[in-house]
C-alpha positions, 0 to 999 in steps of 0.5 A, spaced: 500 500 500 505 504 501 509 504 495 503 505 491 501 511 495 508 514 494 508 513 487 501 517 486 503 522 491 511 523 491 510 530 495 506 526 500 512 521 501 512 518 508 507 523 511 502 520 507 504 513 508 504 514 515 497 516 515 494 511 510 497 505 514 494 508 521 487 509 518 487 502 514 489 499 521 484 503 525 479 500 521 480 493 521 482 494 529 475 497 531 471 493 526 469 499 522 467 500 515 470 507 514 475 512 517 480 517 516 485 522 519 484 529 520 491 533 521 492 540 523 493 545 517 498 551 517 491 555 518 491 556 526 485 553 528 483 549 522 483 541 521 483 538 514 481 531 512 488 528 510 485 521 509 479 518 507 478 510 507 472 506 505 468 512 502 467 516 496 471 523 498 467 528 494 461 525 497 463 527 504 466 534 501 462 538 507 467 535 512 473 536 509 475 541 513 473 542 521 474 548 525 477 546 532 471 550 536 465 547 532 461 542 536 463 536 532 466 530 535 473 531 531 474 538 534 472 536 541 477 530 540 483 535 538 481 541 542 480 537 549 485 531 547 479 526 549 477 520 546 470 521 543 466 514 543 459 515 539 456 508 539 450 509 535 445 515 532 441 516 539 448 518 542 450 522 537 444 526 537 444 527 544 451 529 544 452 532 537 446 534 534 449 538 529 453 533 527 447 528 527 443 533 523 448 533 517 449 525 517 442 522 520 444 515 519 444 509 524 452 508 525 457 509 530 464 512 530 470 513 534 475 519 535 482 518 538 487 524 538 493 523 535 498 526 541 505 526 542 508 529 548 504 536 549 503 536 541 496 534 538 497 533 531 490 531 529 485 525 530 484 518 528 477 516 526 473 510 525 466 509 522 463 503 524 456 499 525 452 501 531 451 498 537 447 499 543 452 500 548 459 504 548 462 498 552 462 494 546 467 498 543 472 499 548 476 493 546 477 496 539 477 503 542 484 500 546 487 498 539 485 504 536 488 508 542 495 504 541 495 506 533 494 513 535 500 513 540 504 510 535 502 515 529 503 521 534 510 518 535 512 517 528 509 524 526 514 527 532 520 524 529 518 526 522 517 533 525 524 533 528 526 532 521 522 537 518 518 542 522 514 544 517 512 537 514 507 535 519 501 539 517 496 538 511 493 544 507 492 540 501 486 535 498 484 529 502 487 522 499 481 517 499 482 509 498 479 503 499 479 499 505 482 492 506 476 488 502 472 483 507 472 478 501 477 473 498 476 475 491 481 479 488 480 486 484 476 485 477 477 492 475 484 497 475 485 503 473 491 507 470 494 513 466 499 514 461 503 521 460 505 521 453 510 527 454 514 522 459 512 515 457 511 514 464 505 510 466 501 509 473 497 504 476 492 504 481 493 498 487 487 494 484 491 494 477 497 492 481 493 486 484 489 484 478 496 484 474 500 480 479 505 486 479 507 489 485 509 496 485 516 495 487 517 491 481 513 495 476 518 499 472 513 504 470 513 504 462 508 503 457 512 496 454 512 493 461 504 495 462 503 492 455 506 485 457 503 485 463 496 485 460 497 481 454 504 479 452 501 476 445 498 483 444 503 488 447 504 491 440 496 492 439 496 495 446 502 500 445 499 502 438 492 504 441 495 508 447 499 512 441 492 513 437 488 515 444 494 520 445 493 523 438 485 524 439 483 517 436 481 513 442 478 506 440 470 505 439 470 499 443 474 496 448 479 491 446 478 484 448 485 481 450 488 475 453 493 475 458 499 470 459 494 464 462 489 465 456 484 469 461 479 474 458 481 482 459 478 488 457 482 494 456 478 501 455 482 508 453 480 515 453 483 522 453 483 526 459 484 533 457 485 538 463 487 545 460 492 548 460 496 541 461 497 536 455 492 531 454 493 524 458 491 517 456 487 514 462 484 507 462 481 501 465 483 494 465 477 489 467 478 482 468 471 478 468 474 473 472 471 466 475 464 470 476 461 470 469 456 465 471 453 469 476 453 475 471 450 472 466 444 470 471 444 477 473 444 479 465 437 476 464 433 479 470 428 484 468 430 489 473 436 493 472 442 491 477 449 495 478 454 494 483 459 500 486 465 499 490 466 503 496 469 509 492 463 509 487 466 505 482 461 501 477 464 494 478 458 491 474 451 493 470 446 488 467 443 490 460 437 493 463 440 497 468 444 500 462 438 501 459 434 505 464 440 509 466 441 511 459 448 509 458 451 504 454 454 498 458 461 499 456 461 506 459 458 504 466 463 499 468 470 501 470 468 508 471 465 512 477 458 512 477 457 520 477 462 520 471 458 515 467 451 517 469 452 525 470 445 526 472 445 522 478 450 527 481 444 530 485 444 532 492 438 528 494 441 522 491 448 523 494 444 523 501 441 516 500 448 514 498 451 516 504 446 513 508 447 506 504 455 507 505 454 509 513 448 504 515 447 497 514 440 498 512 437 498 505 435 504 502 429 505 497 427 512 494 425 515 487 428 519 482 426 523 476 430 521 470 431 527 465 428 527 458 432 523 453 436 528 449 436 528 442 442 527 438 446 533 437 452 537 439 449 539 446 447 532 448 452 532 454 449 538 457 442 535 456 444 529 461 447 533 466 441 535 470 438 542 472 444 545 475 449 549 471 456 551 473 462 555 470 469 553 471 475 557 474 482 557 475 485 555 482 492 555 484 495 548 487 496 548 494 501 544 498 500 537 498 496 537 492 498 536 484 502 542 482 500 547 477 493 550 476 487 546 476 480 547 474 474 546 479 467 546 478 463 552 481 456 549 480 450 551 484 451 547 490 458 545 491 461 552 490 461 555 497 461 548 500 469 547 499 475 550 495 479 544 494 478 538 489 479 531 491 486 527 490 486 519 490 491 517 494 492 510 491 490 512 484 493 518 480 491 515 474 483 516 476 480 520 471 477 527 472 469 525 473 463 529 474 463 527 481 470 529 482 468 536 480 464 536 486 457 536 484 452 536 478 454 541 473 453 542 466 460 540 462 463 546 459 465 545 451 472 545 453 471 539 458 466 535 453 468 528 451 469 527 443 462 526 440 460 518 441 460 514 435 453 511 433 454 505 437 453 510 443 446 512 442 443 512 448 437 507 449 431 511 449 426 509 455 419 505 453 413 510 453 410 506 458 416 506 463 415 514 465 420 519 467 421 516 474 425 510 477 425 506 483 432 505 486 434 500 492 441 500 495 443 494 499 449 495 503 455 490 503 462 490 506 465 491 500 460 493 495 453 496 494 448 492 490 443 497 487 437 495 483 433 500 478 426 499 475 421 504 472 417 507 478 410 506 474 411 499 475 410 500 483 404 501 487 407 507 490 410 511 484 408 518 484 404 517 478 400 511 482 399 515 488 396 521 484 398 526 490 404 529 487 407 529 493 412 523 493 415 523 500 422 519 497 422 522 491 428 527 489 429 532 483 429 538 487 436 542 486 435 544 493 440 541 498 438 535 502 434 537 508 439 537 513 442 543 511 436 547 514 436 543 520 443 544 521 443 551 520 437 552 526 441 547 530 448 552 529 444 558 530 441 556 537 448 555 539 451 562 536 451 567 542 454 573 539 452 577 532 459 575 529 457 568 531 450 568 528 453 571 521 459 566 521 454 560 522 449 563 516 455 564 512 457 557 513 451 553 513 446 557 508 451 559 503 453 552 501 446 549 502 443 554 496 450 555 492 451 562 494 457 566 493 456 572 496 453 574 503 451 581 506 448 582 513 445 589 515 442 590 522 437 596 524 439 601 529 436 608 529 432 607 523 439 606 519 442 599 516 449 598 518 453 593 515 455 587 520 458 582 515 460 581 508 463 575 504 464 575 497 463 582 495 469 586 492 473 590 497 469 596 498 463 595 494 458 595 500 461 601 504 457 606 500 451 602 503 453 602 510 448 606 514 443 608 509 436 610 512 430 607 511 427 612 506 432 610 501 430 606 495 434 600 495 432 592 495 436 591 502 432 597 505 425 595 502 425 588 503 425 590 511 420 596 510 415 592 506 417 585 510 417 581 503 423 577 500 425 580 494 428 575 488 432 577 482 433 571 477 438 575 474 442 582 474 438 585 469 431 584 473 435 587 479 437 593 474 430 593 471 427 594 478 432 599 481 435 603 475 441 606 476 443 601 482 450 600 483 452 592 481 458 588 483 458 583 477 455 583 470 451 577 471 448 573 477 442 573 481 440 576 488 435 574 494 434 580 499 431 577 505 427 581 511 430 579 518 424 580 522 423 577 529 416 576 532 414 583 528 420 586 530 425 589 525 432 586 526 435 587 519 436 584 512 440 579 509 443 579 502 445 572 498 449 573 491 449 568 486 455 568 480 450 565 475 443 567 473 438 562 476 431 561 478 428 561 485 423 555 485 417 556 490 420 551 495 426 555 495 423 561 496 419 558 502 425 555 505 429 562 505 423 566 507 423 561 513 430 561 514 430 568 514 426 568 520 430 563 524 436 568 523 432 574 525 431 571 532 438 569 533 440 576 531 436 579 536 438 574 541 445 575 540 444 583 540 441 582 547 446 578 549 452 583 547 448 588 551 447 584 557 454 582 556 457 589 556 453 591 562 456 584 566 463 585 564 462 593 566 460 590 573 466 586 574 471 591 572 468 595 577 469 590 582 476 589 580 481 594 583 483 600 578 490 601 581 494 597 585 498 599 591 505 602 590 511 601 593 518 604 591 521 597 592 516 593 589 513 593 582 506 589 581 502 588 575 495 584 574 491 581 569 484 579 568 481 575 562 473 573 563 471 566 560 468 566 553 463 561 555 456 564 556 454 571 559 456 570 566 461 574 570 466 570 574 469 570 581 476 571 580 480 577 583 486 579 585 489 585 589 495 589 592 493 592 599 498 596 604 499 592 610 503 595 616 510 596 613 509 592 607 504 590 602 499 584 602 498 580 595 492 577 594 489 572 589 482 568 590 477 565 586 470 564 588 466 558 585 462 558 579 460 564 575 454 569 575 452 575 578 452 571 585 459 569 584 461 576 582 457 579 588 461 574 593 467 576 590 466 583 591 464 582 599 470 577 600 475 582 596 472 588 601 473 583 607 480 581 605 482 588 604 479 590 611 483 585 615 489 587 611 489 594 613 488 592 620 495 589 620 493 582 621 497 576 620 496 572 614 493 566 618 488 571 621 486 574 615 484 567 612 480 565 618 476 571 619 475 571 611 473 564 612 468 565 618 465 571 614 463 567 608 460 561 612 456 567 616 454 570 609 452 563 607 451 564 599 452 557 598 459 558 595 466 556 597 472 560 595 480 559 594 485 564 596 492 565 597 495 571 601 502 573 601 504 579 606 511 581 603 516 586 606 519 590 600 525 592 604 527 585 607 524 581 602 521 576 607 514 573 605 509 570 610 504 566 606 497 563 608 493 558 602 486 556 602 485 551 597 489 555 592 494 553 586 501 554 589 505 560 587 511 560 583 518 564 584 523 566 579 530 568 581 534 573 578 538 568 574 532 564 571 531 558 576 524 558 577 520 553 582 513 552 585 512 554 592 509 548 595 506 552 601 502 548 606 495 550 606 488 549 609 481 547 606 477 552 601 474 558 604 466 557 606 466 550 608 469 548 615 469 554 621 474 550 625 479 550 619 486 552 620 491 556 615 498 555 617 503 560 615 509 559 611 515 564 610 520 564 604 525 570 601 524 574 595 530 577 593 531 583 588 530 581 581 526 575 583 519 575 580 513 572 584 507 569 580 500 568 583 494 565 579 488 562 578 486 555 576 483 558 569 490 559 567 493 552 568 487 548 567 486 544 561 480 539 560 483 532 559 489 534 563 492 534 570 493 541 573 500 539 575 502 539 567 499 546 566 503 549 573 509 546 570 508 549 563 507 556 567 513 555 570 517 554 564 514 560 561 515 564 567 523 562 567 523 564 559 520 570 561 527 574 562 529 579 567 529 587 567 535 589 563 537 594 568 535 595 575 529 599 576 526 598 569 519 596 569 518 590 565 512 586 569 507 588 564 510 585 558 511 578 562 504 578 564 502 579 557 507 573 555 504 569 560 497 570 558 498 571 551 495 563 549 489 564 553 488 571 551 488 569 543 484 562 545 477 561 542 474 558 548 476 559 555 472 555 559 474 559 566 476 566 568 483 567 569 487 572 574 494 573 574 498 577 579 506 578 579 510 582 583 518 583 583 523 587 588 527 592 586 534 594 589 534 599 595 534 606 592 541 609 592 543 614 597 541 621 595 537 619 589 530 621 588 
């Protein structure tokens, strides 16, 4: 396996081999049928699917990229460093409703972080049959954990050799998992580059020919000898003819060295501006002609797919009903052979069959039989029209520019194209171009010969097909028959409401469901806007989005994406009296749809346009009768909006409006709450000529509630008291309790009490107040002149002390229980020395705790960071502010802070020189 991967992807090399080996072994170890590896990318906070085994890569395109802050199991496993076991669909829906809405099928899954030391590289995933209880998965889980640990160690070694190599910014590699049957592959694919004469075989073809990758020289002559030695000259001549644009009209019937039948089919693959490449497939009927002959006689259509979507068998009836010659079906991707099947509804049913064990039954509307002529290719590709655009190659992908389809549904789902890990020779297919789209003239194959004339459906068979997909471990067996022959066909029901019938260009139903769930989880205006961009645009094939919010009878731009830079600036802050579609949709309460830019200019003469062609939808954001704003969707191509699309978009606009209103209310309340907490924290710290202090506070990001962390510096006798504390929980009560404790500690310190008295008195006060909360605290009384420190600790993390020479240690001071629990608690006093230039650090647990990790690991990491923080360049220089910023930098930029953070630093200055001022 590794050898073929290296040949297909020489730039991936060792990294690709490691990922593929681990994924394949994990699927076998956990009893799964599919899996893969997510790897960190060079974009902060973004994971990319590097390997996908057992599933068609393009069919799962929406999951190619994963932000680490999203509510998905992969993101949690990576961000929190925990294993996620989802034994069945019920548990998946309970824990990850947005993920379950996207893949609402009966399957289980397992996610294990790939970690080495303190570095998390990615996540190893396995999709497996559903079970009733997670305990049934534990044995397989343990084996996958070991594989993830081994992969992490191997990636660490690779990173030490090349620090920039262990990241994935390219396209996912997808491959077939180990077969569960004993039969060898019957179909293999290859590609021949006439300019270099190099030929590349996929793994199945190596197996079929019995030639290991390590023993194959990669020449056309060696290939011809391996396929049919007696007809090698004929194969070489056909390769040259195909490169010259003259592919054979029929597959070549050949015999290998043992006399077994082999079918060879060739075609030219054009990917401008590159020169044409010859691609082909070798089919070995093998020992199963009897079964195939029996299936050939069935009155219903039967065809089989492997787990990557390759057609490995089709009987004549299936070819007739699908409207493609049999020779053009076998050995090709289903979406390439039958482009009109590349539709969202069919894809959703196929995902169900690939992930769940139960058969899937549904109906599809067959497109009209095209008349012969030059536009035939466009007529059979379905209702969606796309265009082509150039995209430069990315790291980890094939070099040079490549084209990608920007069809209606796929245009905003992702900006990458799939790469087959085992099969660089695989032809570019309609499915590889992401979604159904009309084939541009430059991409159309040569006109078929008369033998390729599609069989016309019989008049009595109608326009609907009934399909059934029966999942197997290695194959999907599909049956197809005219729906007019079954009782529940749309025509037979006569209601015009086929429950299972596809045909709408709308995305699957899960997109609106996912939008509703994601909006429910978004709490800020920007989060709501990001959700709309991520979920709504891909569902309808939009490329542009603008959201305006109403304030003081003016609309202000809150979010934009896809529009030319600066184009929307003149519309920021427009009044409600302005005649613009974005304004009138809100004032009238009616959505406005324009199928083309011509329609838009006709309705609003003189309006500025950002593009010469396209379509626009203007949606009012109204929540329970209250105007919130307006939303603009832009499309690159003219398009019509069906009644269903208009209804769904209008309904979704209402969801967005409610989410926006909730987010605006949240932000107002949050600003008020944060202001309250800032009032409770000290505006300035008590100063002393021989002591420098600085503090930092970072609120948690989870929810609106304020927290209970605080710090203070108080004059106490001839010295200063350094105080830090943390009240349990969050919310107004925690903040109020924090304010009371801060005032109490300050009063006791000003009374010149010893540290143990301060702790005991504060403990009794908290018990008398009885707020139902407890608190931790660390109190250190420091004499700036001598450096003597006397400390008492109540369940608080130990302070750190960094000496002037950089040596840093944890002060393991004895302490008592947290405040507010035991009225008889005692708080012993410890003494230690703080020398000039030394830095004393007090902190709350939010700075050192990380879910899934021991707090001692966080304290050790903080100790190391403090040791590296440096010392003042000269005596008397103020530098603690920079140290505090460096110690909190990671937490400050983290997208998710589950707890508040407080930090207090102090350092002694040397005694002032005599006569200095």
